[in-house]
C-alpha positions as CSV (number, residue, x, y, z in Angstrom):
1,X,-24.8,-148.7,-151.9
2,X,-23.6,-150.1,-148.5
3,X,-26.0,-149.9,-145.5
4,X,-23.5,-147.6,-143.8
5,X,-24.4,-144.0,-144.5
6,X,-27.0,-145.5,-147.0
7,X,-29.5,-143.2,-148.7
8,X,-32.2,-144.9,-150.6
9,X,-34.4,-142.9,-153.0
10,X,-37.2,-143.6,-155.4
11,X,-37.3,-142.3,-159.0
12,X,-38.7,-138.9,-158.1
13,X,-36.3,-136.0,-157.5
14,X,-36.3,-135.4,-153.8
15,X,-36.3,-131.6,-153.0
16,X,-34.0,-130.8,-150.0
17,X,-35.4,-129.0,-147.0
18,X,-34.6,-125.4,-146.4
19,X,-34.6,-123.6,-143.0
20,X,-38.2,-122.3,-142.4
21,X,-39.6,-125.5,-143.9
22,X,-41.9,-127.6,-141.8
23,X,-40.8,-131.1,-140.9
24,X,-42.8,-133.8,-139.0
25,X,-40.8,-136.1,-136.7
26,X,-42.6,-139.2,-135.6
27,X,-41.1,-141.0,-132.6
28,X,-39.2,-138.9,-130.1
29,X,-36.8,-141.4,-128.7
30,X,-33.1,-140.9,-128.7
31,X,-32.8,-140.8,-132.5
32,X,-36.1,-138.9,-133.3
33,X,-35.7,-136.5,-130.5
34,X,-32.2,-135.6,-131.4
35,X,-33.1,-135.1,-135.1
36,X,-36.1,-132.9,-134.0
37,X,-34.0,-130.6,-131.7
38,X,-31.3,-130.2,-134.3
39,X,-33.8,-129.3,-137.0
40,X,-35.3,-126.6,-134.7
41,X,-31.8,-125.3,-134.0
42,X,-31.2,-125.2,-137.7
43,X,-34.3,-123.0,-138.2
44,X,-37.0,-125.5,-139.2
45,X,-40.4,-125.6,-137.9
46,X,-40.9,-129.1,-136.3
47,X,-44.1,-131.0,-135.5
48,X,-43.1,-133.8,-133.1
49,X,-45.5,-136.8,-132.6
50,X,-45.2,-139.6,-130.1
51,X,-47.7,-141.9,-128.5
52,X,-46.0,-141.5,-125.0
53,X,-47.1,-138.7,-122.8
54,X,-43.8,-138.4,-121.1
55,X,-42.0,-137.9,-124.4
56,X,-44.5,-135.2,-125.3
57,X,-44.0,-133.5,-122.1
58,X,-40.1,-133.7,-122.5
59,X,-40.2,-132.0,-125.8
60,X,-43.0,-129.5,-125.3
61,X,-40.7,-126.5,-124.8
62,X,-38.0,-127.8,-127.3
63,X,-39.9,-128.2,-130.6
64,X,-42.3,-126.0,-132.4
65,X,-45.3,-128.2,-131.8
66,X,-45.6,-131.6,-130.0
67,X,-48.6,-133.9,-130.1
68,X,-49.5,-137.1,-128.4
69,X,-51.0,-139.4,-131.0
70,X,-51.0,-142.9,-132.4
71,X,-48.8,-142.6,-135.5
72,X,-50.0,-145.9,-136.9
73,X,-53.6,-144.4,-137.3
74,X,-54.2,-143.0,-140.7
75,X,-57.0,-140.9,-139.2
76,X,-54.8,-139.4,-136.6
77,X,-52.1,-138.5,-139.0
78,X,-54.7,-137.0,-141.3
79,X,-56.2,-135.0,-138.6
80,X,-52.7,-133.5,-137.8
81,X,-52.3,-132.5,-141.4
82,X,-49.2,-134.7,-141.9
83,X,-50.1,-135.0,-145.6
84,X,-49.4,-131.3,-146.1
85,X,-45.7,-131.7,-144.9
86,X,-43.0,-132.1,-147.5
87,X,-40.5,-133.7,-145.2
88,X,-41.1,-136.4,-142.6
89,X,-38.7,-138.4,-140.4
90,X,-39.9,-141.7,-138.9
91,X,-37.8,-142.2,-135.7
92,X,-39.6,-145.3,-134.6
93,X,-37.1,-148.2,-134.3
94,X,-37.7,-151.0,-131.8
95,X,-41.4,-151.4,-132.7
96,X,-40.9,-152.6,-136.3
97,X,-44.6,-153.0,-136.9
98,X,-45.4,-149.4,-135.9
99,X,-42.4,-148.1,-137.9
100,X,-43.6,-149.9,-141.1
101,X,-47.3,-149.0,-140.5
102,X,-46.4,-145.3,-140.0
103,X,-44.1,-145.1,-142.9
104,X,-46.7,-146.7,-145.2
105,X,-49.4,-144.3,-143.9
106,X,-47.4,-141.2,-144.7
107,X,-46.4,-142.6,-148.1
108,X,-50.0,-143.0,-149.0
109,X,-50.5,-139.4,-148.0
110,X,-48.0,-138.3,-150.6
111,X,-45.4,-136.8,-148.3
112,X,-42.4,-136.4,-150.9
113,X,-39.4,-136.7,-148.7
114,X,-39.5,-139.4,-146.1
115,X,-36.5,-140.5,-143.9
116,X,-37.1,-143.7,-141.8
117,X,-34.9,-145.3,-139.1
118,X,-34.2,-149.0,-139.4
119,X,-32.7,-151.3,-136.8
120,X,-31.9,-154.2,-139.2
121,X,-31.2,-154.6,-142.8
122,X,-34.5,-156.6,-143.2
123,X,-36.3,-153.7,-141.5
124,X,-34.7,-151.3,-143.9
125,X,-35.7,-153.4,-147.0
126,X,-39.3,-153.4,-145.7
127,X,-39.3,-149.6,-145.3
128,X,-37.8,-149.1,-148.7
129,X,-40.5,-151.3,-150.3
130,X,-43.3,-149.5,-148.7
131,X,-41.9,-146.2,-150.1
132,X,-39.4,-144.6,-147.7
133,X,-37.0,-142.4,-149.7
134,X,-34.1,-142.5,-147.3
135,X,-33.3,-145.4,-144.9
136,X,-31.1,-144.6,-141.9
137,X,-29.3,-147.2,-139.7
138,X,-28.0,-145.1,-136.7
139,X,-26.6,-147.9,-134.7
140,X,-25.0,-149.6,-137.6
141,X,-23.5,-146.3,-139.1
142,X,-22.1,-145.2,-135.7
143,X,-20.5,-148.6,-135.2
144,X,-18.9,-148.7,-138.6
145,X,-17.7,-145.1,-138.1
146,X,-16.1,-145.7,-134.7
147,X,-14.4,-148.9,-136.1
148,X,-12.6,-146.6,-138.6
149,X,-11.5,-144.1,-135.9
150,X,-10.3,-146.5,-133.3
151,X,-6.8,-146.9,-134.9
152,X,-6.0,-143.3,-134.1
153,X,-4.6,-142.2,-137.5
154,X,-8.1,-141.4,-138.9
155,X,-9.5,-138.3,-137.3
156,X,-12.8,-138.5,-139.1
157,X,-14.3,-140.7,-141.7
158,X,-17.3,-140.4,-144.1
159,X,-18.5,-143.0,-146.6
160,X,-20.0,-141.5,-149.7
161,X,-21.0,-144.8,-151.1
162,X,-20.2,-148.4,-150.9
163,X,-16.6,-148.0,-152.4
164,X,-15.8,-144.3,-151.9
165,X,-14.9,-142.4,-148.8
166,X,-13.5,-139.2,-147.4
167,X,-10.9,-139.4,-144.6
168,X,-9.5,-136.7,-142.3
169,X,-6.0,-137.5,-141.1
170,X,-2.7,-135.9,-140.1
171,X,-0.3,-135.6,-142.9
172,X,1.6,-139.0,-143.1
173,X,5.3,-138.7,-142.1
174,X,6.7,-139.9,-145.4
175,X,5.0,-136.8,-147.1
176,X,6.1,-134.2,-144.6
177,X,8.1,-131.2,-146.0
178,X,7.2,-131.9,-149.6
179,X,4.7,-130.0,-151.8
180,X,1.5,-131.6,-152.8
181,X,2.7,-131.6,-156.3
182,X,6.0,-133.4,-155.5
183,X,4.2,-136.2,-153.7
184,X,2.1,-137.2,-156.6
185,X,-0.7,-138.2,-154.2
186,X,-3.3,-139.0,-156.8
187,X,-1.2,-141.0,-159.0
188,X,0.8,-142.8,-156.3
189,X,-1.9,-143.3,-153.7
190,X,-5.1,-143.0,-155.7
191,X,-6.7,-140.3,-153.6
192,X,-7.4,-136.7,-154.0
193,X,-6.5,-134.0,-151.3
194,X,-9.8,-132.1,-150.9
195,X,-8.5,-129.5,-148.5
196,X,-5.7,-128.9,-145.8
197,X,-5.6,-127.4,-142.3
198,X,-2.1,-126.1,-141.5
199,X,-1.1,-125.9,-137.8
200,X,-2.9,-123.2,-136.0
201,X,-5.0,-122.2,-139.0
202,X,-8.3,-123.2,-140.6
203,X,-9.1,-125.4,-143.5
204,X,-8.1,-124.1,-146.9
205,X,-7.8,-125.2,-150.5
206,X,-4.7,-127.2,-151.3
207,X,-2.7,-126.4,-154.4
208,X,0.2,-128.2,-156.1
209,X,2.6,-125.8,-154.2
210,X,1.1,-126.4,-150.8
211,X,3.8,-127.7,-148.4
212,X,2.6,-130.7,-146.3
213,X,3.8,-129.7,-142.8
214,X,4.2,-132.0,-139.9
215,X,1.0,-132.0,-137.8
216,X,-1.1,-130.5,-140.6
217,X,-4.5,-132.1,-141.1
218,X,-5.6,-133.1,-144.7
219,X,-9.0,-134.4,-146.0
220,X,-8.6,-136.9,-148.8
221,X,-11.2,-138.6,-151.0
222,X,-11.0,-141.8,-153.0
223,X,-11.9,-145.5,-153.1
224,X,-12.4,-146.5,-149.4
225,X,-9.4,-148.9,-149.2
226,X,-7.1,-146.3,-150.7
227,X,-8.2,-143.4,-148.6
228,X,-7.9,-145.5,-145.4
229,X,-4.6,-146.8,-146.6
230,X,-3.3,-143.2,-147.1
231,X,-4.1,-142.4,-143.5
232,X,-2.0,-145.4,-142.4
233,X,1.1,-144.6,-144.5
234,X,3.2,-144.2,-141.3
C-alpha cells in the first residue's frame, strides 16, 4: 500500500470504535487536538493527554477528560489507566523519540487499536515495527490530495490503496446527454460509476438508464490512473 492514506495493521482483527467508546488521544497539537475534538463531536468519550500545561488548559472544556502527563512514562500511562482503553491515537509528531516511546508503551499495555502519526516514512516504519496498527501521514496525505485537486476537474479524490482510487468529478462533456449504459464507462474507461448527483439534487444510485446531464457530479472508482483520466476526458 502507498504511504498516502496508508493503513497498516497487524495480523489481529482490529475492532472498529463505536460512539460511546472511550478513546485516549496522546499529544494535543494540531493533529491530535483536531482528532480528539472530532471524536467528542461524534459521541466518543475522549481522554486527552499532553505534557504541556497550555494545551491541557486549551482543551479542558472541549474533551471528556484532559490530563497533563509525560506520555513516555510507562508508570504515568498505567496510572491513567491507558491499558484499559481499546482505542488510542498517538498524535505526537515532531518529537520522534517521544512518539516511538509512547507508542511502544501502549503497545506493551495491550491496547488493541492504535493509530499513530508519522512525519516521515522512516518514522512510520519504526512505529509499525514497535506495534502500531495504523500509521497516519497527515502532511503527506494532504499534500497528495491537494495535488490531485489543483487541476480543477477533480472535485474530490480518495486513494483506497496504492493503485485504486475514488474520484468525484463533473460529468465529462463527451458523455453528456447519454445514458450510463450507452457510454460503456466500465469497458471503455475502466472505471465504475458508484453514484451520481444530478443538478439541484442529492447523490443517488446510478443505473444503466441514468442520463448523464451537463453539470451533474459523478463518483467513479477504479485503478488510480484510469479514475483520474476519466475526470480529465474534456
